[in-house]
Biopython code that builds the backbone (N, CA, C, O; Angstrom):
import numpy as np
from Bio.PDB.StructureBuilder import StructureBuilder

atoms = [
    (1, "MET", "N", (-11.205, 13.402, 3.618)),
    (1, "MET", "CA", (-10.697, 13.576, 2.264)),
    (1, "MET", "C", (-11.804, 14.167, 1.405)),
    (1, "MET", "O", (-12.951, 13.724, 1.442)),
    (2, "ALA", "N", (-11.442, 15.141, 0.661)),
    (2, "ALA", "CA", (-12.378, 15.702, -0.295)),
    (2, "ALA", "C", (-12.308, 14.850, -1.555)),
    (2, "ALA", "O", (-11.348, 14.917, -2.322)),
    (3, "ARG", "N", (-13.339, 14.058, -1.744)),
    (3, "ARG", "CA", (-13.357, 13.118, -2.858)),
    (3, "ARG", "C", (-13.126, 13.803, -4.200)),
    (3, "ARG", "O", (-12.454, 13.256, -5.074)),
    (4, "ALA", "N", (-13.671, 14.973, -4.356)),
    (4, "ALA", "CA", (-13.530, 15.689, -5.625)),
    (4, "ALA", "C", (-12.085, 16.082, -5.915)),
    (4, "ALA", "O", (-11.705, 16.213, -7.079)),
    (5, "ARG", "N", (-11.273, 16.272, -4.875)),
    (5, "ARG", "CA", (-9.871, 16.649, -5.062)),
    (5, "ARG", "C", (-8.989, 15.463, -5.399)),
    (5, "ARG", "O", (-7.936, 15.634, -6.013)),
    (6, "SER", "N", (-9.391, 14.279, -5.016)),
    (6, "SER", "CA", (-8.556, 13.105, -5.168)),
    (6, "SER", "C", (-8.394, 12.727, -6.640)),
    (6, "SER", "O", (-9.373, 12.560, -7.367)),
    (7, "LYS", "N", (-7.134, 12.599, -7.059)),
    (7, "LYS", "CA", (-6.845, 12.189, -8.433)),
    (7, "LYS", "C", (-7.365, 10.783, -8.709)),
    (7, "LYS", "O", (-7.644, 10.429, -9.855)),
    (8, "TYR", "N", (-7.493, 9.985, -7.650)),
    (8, "TYR", "CA", (-8.012, 8.629, -7.813)),
    (8, "TYR", "C", (-9.395, 8.656, -8.465)),
    (8, "TYR", "O", (-9.729, 7.778, -9.261)),
    (9, "TYR", "N", (-10.186, 9.653, -8.128)),
    (9, "TYR", "CA", (-11.551, 9.742, -8.652)),
    (9, "TYR", "C", (-11.661, 10.602, -9.901)),
    (9, "TYR", "O", (-12.704, 10.607, -10.554)),
    (10, "THR", "N", (-10.598, 11.334, -10.247)),
    (10, "THR", "CA", (-10.695, 12.243, -11.395)),
    (10, "THR", "C", (-9.738, 11.904, -12.538)),
    (10, "THR", "O", (-9.860, 12.460, -13.629)),
    (11, "ASN", "N", (-8.786, 10.997, -12.297)),
    (11, "ASN", "CA", (-7.782, 10.680, -13.311)),
    (11, "ASN", "C", (-7.726, 9.165, -13.505)),
    (11, "ASN", "O", (-7.286, 8.430, -12.621)),
    (12, "LYS", "N", (-8.175, 8.716, -14.663)),
    (12, "LYS", "CA", (-8.280, 7.277, -14.929)),
    (12, "LYS", "C", (-6.927, 6.569, -14.823)),
    (12, "LYS", "O", (-6.861, 5.466, -14.280)),
    (13, "LYS", "N", (-5.868, 7.163, -15.317)),
    (13, "LYS", "CA", (-4.544, 6.526, -15.268)),
    (13, "LYS", "C", (-4.036, 6.388, -13.829)),
    (13, "LYS", "O", (-3.448, 5.367, -13.472)),
    (14, "ILE", "N", (-4.262, 7.406, -13.015)),
    (14, "ILE", "CA", (-3.870, 7.331, -11.600)),
    (14, "ILE", "C", (-4.667, 6.219, -10.916)),
    (14, "ILE", "O", (-4.110, 5.420, -10.164)),
    (15, "ARG", "N", (-5.965, 6.173, -11.180)),
    (15, "ARG", "CA", (-6.818, 5.146, -10.575)),
    (15, "ARG", "C", (-6.334, 3.748, -10.966)),
    (15, "ARG", "O", (-6.260, 2.862, -10.114)),
    (16, "GLU", "N", (-6.009, 3.544, -12.224)),
    (16, "GLU", "CA", (-5.526, 2.234, -12.671)),
    (16, "GLU", "C", (-4.225, 1.853, -11.970)),
    (16, "GLU", "O", (-4.053, 0.703, -11.565)),
    (17, "ARG", "N", (-3.313, 2.806, -11.825)),
    (17, "ARG", "CA", (-2.034, 2.512, -11.158)),
    (17, "ARG", "C", (-2.246, 2.184, -9.687)),
    (17, "ARG", "O", (-1.654, 1.238, -9.167)),
    (18, "ILE", "N", (-3.086, 2.963, -9.014)),
    (18, "ILE", "CA", (-3.355, 2.696, -7.600)),
    (18, "ILE", "C", (-4.079, 1.366, -7.439)),
    (18, "ILE", "O", (-3.769, 0.605, -6.523)),
    (19, "ASP", "N", (-5.030, 1.077, -8.303)),
    (19, "ASP", "CA", (-5.739, -0.200, -8.225)),
    (19, "ASP", "C", (-4.781, -1.384, -8.371)),
    (19, "ASP", "O", (-4.940, -2.396, -7.688)),
    (20, "LYS", "N", (-3.796, -1.263, -9.250)),
    (20, "LYS", "CA", (-2.803, -2.332, -9.415)),
    (20, "LYS", "C", (-1.970, -2.500, -8.153)),
    (20, "LYS", "O", (-1.641, -3.621, -7.765)),
    (21, "ILE", "N", (-1.630, -1.392, -7.518)),
    (21, "ILE", "CA", (-0.863, -1.449, -6.273)),
    (21, "ILE", "C", (-1.692, -2.143, -5.184)),
    (21, "ILE", "O", (-1.190, -3.013, -4.473)),
    (22, "LEU", "N", (-2.958, -1.752, -5.063)),
    (22, "LEU", "CA", (-3.825, -2.355, -4.053)),
    (22, "LEU", "C", (-4.038, -3.842, -4.324)),
    (22, "LEU", "O", (-4.100, -4.645, -3.393)),
    (23, "GLU", "N", (-4.150, -4.203, -5.593)),
    (23, "GLU", "CA", (-4.300, -5.610, -5.959)),
    (23, "GLU", "C", (-3.042, -6.404, -5.598)),
    (23, "GLU", "O", (-3.131, -7.534, -5.118)),
    (24, "ARG", "N", (-1.874, -5.807, -5.832)),
    (24, "ARG", "CA", (-0.614, -6.470, -5.481)),
    (24, "ARG", "C", (-0.526, -6.692, -3.969)),
    (24, "ARG", "O", (-0.072, -7.742, -3.513)),
    (25, "ASN", "N", (-0.966, -5.695, -3.197)),
    (25, "ASN", "CA", (-0.956, -5.848, -1.743)),
    (25, "ASN", "C", (-1.922, -6.949, -1.302)),
    (25, "ASN", "O", (-1.596, -7.747, -0.423)),
    (26, "ALA", "N", (-3.096, -6.991, -1.904)),
    (26, "ALA", "CA", (-4.064, -8.040, -1.575)),
    (26, "ALA", "C", (-3.494, -9.419, -1.915)),
    (26, "ALA", "O", (-3.703, -10.378, -1.173)),
    (27, "THR", "N", (-2.785, -9.515, -3.022)),
    (27, "THR", "CA", (-2.148, -10.774, -3.413)),
    (27, "THR", "C", (-1.095, -11.179, -2.387)),
    (27, "THR", "O", (-1.016, -12.345, -2.001)),
    (28, "ASN", "N", (-0.289, -10.220, -1.949)),
    (28, "ASN", "CA", (0.727, -10.517, -0.939)),
    (28, "ASN", "C", (0.083, -11.031, 0.344)),
    (28, "ASN", "O", (0.554, -12.006, 0.929)),
    (29, "CYS", "N", (-0.981, -10.382, 0.779)),
    (29, "CYS", "CA", (-1.663, -10.796, 2.011)),
    (29, "CYS", "C", (-2.321, -12.166, 1.852)),
    (29, "CYS", "O", (-2.230, -13.009, 2.744)),
    (30, "ALA", "N", (-2.974, -12.383, 0.734)),
    (30, "ALA", "CA", (-3.679, -13.640, 0.512)),
    (30, "ALA", "C", (-2.736, -14.834, 0.381)),
    (30, "ALA", "O", (-3.109, -15.959, 0.714)),
    (31, "ASN", "N", (-1.533, -14.598, -0.095)),
    (31, "ASN", "CA", (-0.599, -15.689, -0.323)),
    (31, "ASN", "C", (0.372, -15.936, 0.826)),
    (31, "ASN", "O", (1.174, -16.867, 0.769)),
    (32, "LEU", "N", (0.305, -15.113, 1.861)),
    (32, "LEU", "CA", (1.190, -15.282, 3.013)),
    (32, "LEU", "C", (0.966, -16.647, 3.658)),
    (32, "LEU", "O", (-0.149, -16.984, 4.056)),
    (33, "GLY", "N", (2.024, -17.410, 3.753)),
    (33, "GLY", "CA", (1.959, -18.721, 4.389)),
    (33, "GLY", "C", (1.515, -19.861, 3.483)),
    (33, "GLY", "O", (1.341, -20.987, 3.950)),
    (34, "THR", "N", (1.330, -19.588, 2.201)),
    (34, "THR", "CA", (0.856, -20.629, 1.290)),
    (34, "THR", "C", (1.986, -21.472, 0.713)),
    (34, "THR", "O", (1.758, -22.586, 0.241)),
    (35, "GLY", "N", (3.208, -20.936, 0.752)),
    (35, "GLY", "CA", (4.328, -21.662, 0.172)),
    (35, "GLY", "C", (4.395, -21.571, -1.343)),
    (35, "GLY", "O", (5.205, -22.255, -1.968)),
    (36, "THR", "N", (3.563, -20.742, -1.935)),
    (36, "THR", "CA", (3.583, -20.574, -3.387)),
    (36, "THR", "C", (4.665, -19.573, -3.768)),
    (36, "THR", "O", (5.306, -18.978, -2.901)),
    (37, "SER", "N", (4.861, -19.395, -5.054)),
    (37, "SER", "CA", (5.864, -18.441, -5.518)),
    (37, "SER", "C", (5.494, -16.999, -5.173)),
    (37, "SER", "O", (6.350, -16.115, -5.214)),
    (38, "LEU", "N", (4.240, -16.757, -4.839)),
    (38, "LEU", "CA", (3.790, -15.413, -4.475)),
    (38, "LEU", "C", (3.857, -15.155, -2.970)),
    (38, "LEU", "O", (3.537, -14.055, -2.519)),
    (39, "ASP", "N", (4.266, -16.147, -2.194)),
    (39, "ASP", "CA", (4.352, -16.040, -0.738)),
    (39, "ASP", "C", (5.618, -15.282, -0.350)),
    (39, "ASP", "O", (6.724, -15.691, -0.702)),
    (40, "LEU", "N", (5.453, -14.173, 0.376)),
    (40, "LEU", "CA", (6.604, -13.399, 0.838)),
    (40, "LEU", "C", (7.191, -13.962, 2.137)),
    (40, "LEU", "O", (8.155, -13.410, 2.669)),
    (41, "LYS", "N", (6.631, -15.029, 2.637)),
    (41, "LYS", "CA", (7.137, -15.833, 3.770)),
    (41, "LYS", "C", (6.853, -15.269, 5.160)),
    (41, "LYS", "O", (6.509, -16.042, 6.054)),
    (42, "THR", "N", (6.979, -13.971, 5.386)),
    (42, "THR", "CA", (6.759, -13.428, 6.722)),
    (42, "THR", "C", (5.836, -12.224, 6.673)),
    (42, "THR", "O", (5.732, -11.534, 5.658)),
    (43, "ARG", "N", (5.167, -11.988, 7.798)),
    (43, "ARG", "CA", (4.297, -10.815, 7.895)),
    (43, "ARG", "C", (5.121, -9.539, 7.748)),
    (43, "ARG", "O", (4.669, -8.565, 7.146)),
    (44, "GLU", "N", (6.320, -9.552, 8.296)),
    (44, "GLU", "CA", (7.179, -8.382, 8.207)),
    (44, "GLU", "C", (7.511, -8.045, 6.752)),
    (44, "GLU", "O", (7.552, -6.873, 6.379)),
    (45, "ALA", "N", (7.745, -9.068, 5.937)),
    (45, "ALA", "CA", (8.041, -8.838, 4.516)),
    (45, "ALA", "C", (6.828, -8.249, 3.800)),
    (45, "ALA", "O", (6.966, -7.376, 2.942)),
    (46, "VAL", "N", (5.644, -8.732, 4.159)),
    (46, "VAL", "CA", (4.414, -8.197, 3.558)),
    (46, "VAL", "C", (4.229, -6.741, 3.978)),
    (46, "VAL", "O", (3.883, -5.892, 3.156)),
    (47, "GLU", "N", (4.459, -6.455, 5.255)),
    (47, "GLU", "CA", (4.309, -5.086, 5.743)),
    (47, "GLU", "C", (5.329, -4.143, 5.097)),
    (47, "GLU", "O", (5.000, -3.008, 4.754)),
    (48, "LYS", "N", (6.554, -4.614, 4.933)),
    (48, "LYS", "CA", (7.583, -3.786, 4.297)),
    (48, "LYS", "C", (7.212, -3.506, 2.836)),
    (48, "LYS", "O", (7.368, -2.387, 2.348)),
    (49, "ALA", "N", (6.718, -4.539, 2.149)),
    (49, "ALA", "CA", (6.283, -4.347, 0.762)),
    (49, "ALA", "C", (5.124, -3.353, 0.704)),
    (49, "ALA", "O", (5.064, -2.515, -0.196)),
    (50, "TRP", "N", (4.196, -3.450, 1.677)),
    (50, "TRP", "CA", (3.063, -2.526, 1.707)),
    (50, "TRP", "C", (3.539, -1.093, 1.923)),
    (50, "TRP", "O", (3.012, -0.173, 1.296)),
    (51, "CYS", "N", (4.516, -0.887, 2.790)),
    (51, "CYS", "CA", (5.030, 0.468, 3.032)),
    (51, "CYS", "C", (5.600, 1.074, 1.756)),
    (51, "CYS", "O", (5.384, 2.253, 1.473)),
    (52, "LYS", "N", (6.323, 0.272, 0.988)),
    (52, "LYS", "CA", (6.864, 0.769, -0.284)),
    (52, "LYS", "C", (5.745, 1.093, -1.259)),
    (52, "LYS", "O", (5.803, 2.095, -1.972)),
    (53, "MET", "N", (4.719, 0.235, -1.287)),
    (53, "MET", "CA", (3.580, 0.488, -2.166)),
    (53, "MET", "C", (2.839, 1.747, -1.729)),
    (53, "MET", "O", (2.421, 2.552, -2.560)),
    (54, "ALA", "N", (2.681, 1.907, -0.416)),
    (54, "ALA", "CA", (1.984, 3.078, 0.111)),
    (54, "ALA", "C", (2.729, 4.363, -0.245)),
    (54, "ALA", "O", (2.104, 5.386, -0.525)),
    (55, "GLU", "N", (4.053, 4.315, -0.235)),
    (55, "GLU", "CA", (4.833, 5.483, -0.640)),
    (55, "GLU", "C", (4.546, 5.853, -2.098)),
    (55, "GLU", "O", (4.478, 7.032, -2.445)),
    (56, "THR", "N", (4.380, 4.846, -2.938)),
    (56, "THR", "CA", (4.046, 5.101, -4.337)),
    (56, "THR", "C", (2.660, 5.733, -4.441)),
    (56, "THR", "O", (2.453, 6.661, -5.222)),
    (57, "ILE", "N", (1.710, 5.226, -3.648)),
    (57, "ILE", "CA", (0.362, 5.813, -3.636)),
    (57, "ILE", "C", (0.441, 7.267, -3.195)),
    (57, "ILE", "O", (-0.231, 8.124, -3.769)),
    (58, "LEU", "N", (1.254, 7.555, -2.181)),
    (58, "LEU", "CA", (1.410, 8.931, -1.704)),
    (58, "LEU", "C", (1.889, 9.843, -2.833)),
    (58, "LEU", "O", (1.395, 10.960, -2.982)),
    (59, "LYS", "N", (2.837, 9.374, -3.615)),
    (59, "LYS", "CA", (3.358, 10.175, -4.725)),
    (59, "LYS", "C", (2.305, 10.387, -5.811)),
    (59, "LYS", "O", (2.272, 11.433, -6.458)),
    (60, "LEU", "N", (1.444, 9.384, -6.003)),
    (60, "LEU", "CA", (0.418, 9.478, -7.042)),
    (60, "LEU", "C", (-0.755, 10.358, -6.616)),
    (60, "LEU", "O", (-1.268, 11.146, -7.410)),
    (61, "ASP", "N", (-1.180, 10.216, -5.344)),
    (61, "ASP", "CA", (-2.373, 10.930, -4.878)),
    (61, "ASP", "C", (-2.363, 10.997, -3.356)),
    (61, "ASP", "O", (-2.762, 10.048, -2.680)),
    (62, "SER", "N", (-1.907, 12.114, -2.829)),
    (62, "SER", "CA", (-1.786, 12.251, -1.375)),
    (62, "SER", "C", (-3.140, 12.204, -0.674)),
    (62, "SER", "O", (-3.225, 11.732, 0.460)),
    (63, "ASP", "N", (-4.196, 12.679, -1.321)),
    (63, "ASP", "CA", (-5.529, 12.615, -0.709)),
    (63, "ASP", "C", (-5.998, 11.169, -0.560)),
    (63, "ASP", "O", (-6.534, 10.795, 0.484)),
    (64, "PHE", "N", (-5.802, 10.368, -1.580)),
    (64, "PHE", "CA", (-6.208, 8.966, -1.512)),
    (64, "PHE", "C", (-5.340, 8.209, -0.509)),
    (64, "PHE", "O", (-5.828, 7.327, 0.197)),
    (65, "TYR", "N", (-4.068, 8.552, -0.449)),
    (65, "TYR", "CA", (-3.142, 7.937, 0.509)),
    (65, "TYR", "C", (-3.674, 8.072, 1.940)),
    (65, "TYR", "O", (-3.638, 7.118, 2.718)),
    (66, "ILE", "N", (-4.165, 9.260, 2.272)),
    (66, "ILE", "CA", (-4.697, 9.487, 3.612)),
    (66, "ILE", "C", (-5.852, 8.534, 3.896)),
    (66, "ILE", "O", (-5.937, 7.977, 4.990)),
    (67, "SER", "N", (-6.738, 8.342, 2.931)),
    (67, "SER", "CA", (-7.886, 7.455, 3.156)),
    (67, "SER", "C", (-7.460, 6.002, 3.298)),
    (67, "SER", "O", (-8.090, 5.241, 4.033)),
    (68, "VAL", "N", (-6.399, 5.608, 2.606)),
    (68, "VAL", "CA", (-5.904, 4.229, 2.694)),
    (68, "VAL", "C", (-5.172, 4.008, 4.011)),
    (68, "VAL", "O", (-5.362, 2.985, 4.670)),
    (69, "MET", "N", (-4.352, 4.950, 4.385)),
    (69, "MET", "CA", (-3.489, 4.767, 5.549)),
    (69, "MET", "C", (-4.196, 4.985, 6.878)),
    (69, "MET", "O", (-3.639, 4.636, 7.919)),
    (70, "LYS", "N", (-5.386, 5.542, 6.884)),
    (70, "LYS", "CA", (-6.066, 5.763, 8.163)),
    (70, "LYS", "C", (-6.403, 4.444, 8.858)),
    (70, "LYS", "O", (-6.655, 4.427, 10.062)),
    (71, "ASN", "N", (-6.409, 3.344, 8.113)),
    (71, "ASN", "CA", (-6.674, 2.026, 8.692)),
    (71, "ASN", "C", (-5.415, 1.197, 8.865)),
    (71, "ASN", "O", (-5.498, -0.004, 9.121)),
    (72, "THR", "N", (-4.251, 1.819, 8.729)),
    (72, "THR", "CA", (-2.978, 1.118, 8.853)),
    (72, "THR", "C", (-2.379, 1.395, 10.222)),
    (72, "THR", "O", (-2.361, 2.535, 10.685)),
    (73, "ASP", "N", (-1.893, 0.349, 10.858)),
    (73, "ASP", "CA", (-1.277, 0.473, 12.177)),
    (73, "ASP", "C", (-0.026, 1.343, 12.093)),
    (73, "ASP", "O", (0.941, 0.986, 11.419)),
    (74, "GLY", "N", (-0.047, 2.462, 12.766)),
    (74, "GLY", "CA", (1.077, 3.390, 12.745)),
    (74, "GLY", "C", (2.353, 2.816, 13.325)),
    (74, "GLY", "O", (3.444, 3.237, 12.940)),
    (75, "ASN", "N", (2.245, 1.852, 14.257)),
    (75, "ASN", "CA", (3.433, 1.278, 14.871)),
    (75, "ASN", "C", (4.307, 0.560, 13.849)),
    (75, "ASN", "O", (5.531, 0.691, 13.888)),
    (76, "PHE", "N", (3.713, -0.184, 12.952)),
    (76, "PHE", "CA", (4.552, -0.881, 11.982)),
    (76, "PHE", "C", (5.131, 0.085, 10.963)),
    (76, "PHE", "O", (6.176, -0.194, 10.375)),
    (77, "LEU", "N", (4.468, 1.219, 10.741)),
    (77, "LEU", "CA", (5.060, 2.238, 9.870)),
    (77, "LEU", "C", (6.298, 2.836, 10.516)),
    (77, "LEU", "O", (7.299, 3.080, 9.842)),
    (78, "ILE", "N", (6.232, 3.071, 11.820)),
    (78, "ILE", "CA", (7.403, 3.588, 12.553)),
    (78, "ILE", "C", (8.547, 2.579, 12.491)),
    (78, "ILE", "O", (9.700, 2.952, 12.274)),
    (79, "GLN", "N", (8.223, 1.303, 12.682)),
    (79, "GLN", "CA", (9.257, 0.258, 12.633)),
    (79, "GLN", "C", (9.863, 0.180, 11.248)),
    (79, "GLN", "O", (11.074, -0.003, 11.119)),
    (80, "TYR", "N", (9.053, 0.316, 10.204)),
    (80, "TYR", "CA", (9.559, 0.285, 8.841)),
    (80, "TYR", "C", (10.529, 1.443, 8.612)),
    (80, "TYR", "O", (11.607, 1.250, 8.049)),
    (81, "ARG", "N", (10.155, 2.619, 9.039)),
    (81, "ARG", "CA", (11.025, 3.779, 8.875)),
    (81, "ARG", "C", (12.357, 3.561, 9.612)),
    (81, "ARG", "O", (13.422, 3.899, 9.096)),
    (82, "ALA", "N", (12.285, 2.998, 10.809)),
    (82, "ALA", "CA", (13.489, 2.752, 11.593)),
    (82, "ALA", "C", (14.392, 1.734, 10.897)),
    (82, "ALA", "O", (15.615, 1.865, 10.940)),
    (83, "SER", "N", (13.810, 0.733, 10.263)),
    (83, "SER", "CA", (14.603, -0.292, 9.590)),
    (83, "SER", "C", (15.281, 0.236, 8.335)),
    (83, "SER", "O", (16.248, -0.354, 7.853)),
    (84, "GLU", "N", (14.779, 1.341, 7.805)),
    (84, "GLU", "CA", (15.346, 1.938, 6.600)),
    (84, "GLU", "C", (16.593, 2.768, 6.910)),
    (84, "GLU", "O", (17.359, 3.098, 6.004)),
    (85, "LEU", "N", (16.800, 3.109, 8.188)),
    (85, "LEU", "CA", (17.953, 3.941, 8.570)),
    (85, "LEU", "C", (19.239, 3.154, 8.577)),
    (85, "LEU", "O", (20.298, 3.705, 8.876)),
]
sb = StructureBuilder()
sb.init_structure("model")
sb.init_model(0)
sb.init_chain("A")
sb.init_seg("    ")
for serial, (resi, resn, name, xyz) in enumerate(atoms, 1):
    if name == "N":
        sb.init_residue(resn, " ", resi, " ")
    sb.init_atom(name, np.array(xyz, "f"), 0.0, 1.0, " ", f" {name:<3s}", serial, name[0])
structure = sb.get_structure()
């Protein structure tokens, strides 16, 4: 990724929106299995929520999306896409 091209590093509003999305994902992961109101109950629900969030990141900044998704298991992305059909 060319850091200079990424809106995440050049546009404060985009960065704030992406940071909120990443924080929401971290909250979902941290609360999994806690039984709190923030617990999505299953790993699959957390992964599905992450896929929707990742799609939003893609729309905001495709360059940053690539850097985020390079560490995401492609198999669960395929399963998510299949479940949407």
